[in-house]
Steps between C-alpha positions, in 0.01 A plus 500: 500500500638404838777716643791324661746673721850373520699600798875479485614434854868476573625378830650782697864435571672669786857593419721625777808693400785480747612832635744608771732293720430124498668209678506189283674176597711684758614772257382859465388661172341832411231521234375794296189417294576129525867524395802447725727801535865423432834672565341771709451640850151528650390661826205313648281637780297256707248561779505271804152347531505523882674831574414674169858630497650555155856394423694539177777272379723499194540190285715425197363267235761315292498418127270204570262716703600327824584735789842464659460362851684347792360211697530287810734216585483302825252752639725800436425774246755601243524777246606482139722773358463580129668746264249725322607792283858485628402510871435225753173459692375247755166319504328316786304175490187691396686654202499847659808719455671546835648813657721560802698233680401138450633164607488224244525140612618241247320517168594656170709775658801467724384467860558804718409865529411714199449875489276673247433871462196585714341708222605345166568141608838497323755260654760674722821296470701709749245476779446129424875438533512692832204303639653168401835595652329596829288184512737254665375217716637477855646854477376835626185623326575868570608579140203316354254670736644840407442429128151361558383783724254471786285186497121527500495283812753329731394185683677294765494134404617184670781343307770240499808709583496439874593775745371817341206640310390455140312774318289501186529828310194536276537715189232566238609221264712265715631433850847468655586283801765634742648387832661677795690313767464583874772767468304670219741389228327438171 
């Protein structure tokens, strides 16, 4: 009797399970074994492909799994401030929690300076109020500069104020433009 062999061949299917931080349609999500995390904080460490430097950022994923994030409007970045667990936190346009002093232009938050604790990221309402009070156009910037501390870099720039000198004060997360007239008055 002839022997016949029957081979059961199934097509191999490749299934990829999403894991980690993903950007989808302009929004950020975090997946664990293919499922979006919701109502939780996650610290994500990434390695720069060129410098191989590792940086860690904190994200908060809402009830829909979407990370809170700021954005850009008219070429300017803005932060979004959200209440989580009874405290307020700020998030940049990449959905990263922010720390320290930030300037938010337009957007979902009120434009102006914001201060966040440099370790925890919790919103500092007193320092924010002091920064906003000191930030007055066409007035002396001495109070503001005192609150901001020493800039990373100061550059002379040509401006539109006439007889005097304009300066660009570069800070880690923003810059401030100042002017001194020929008598040195700010």
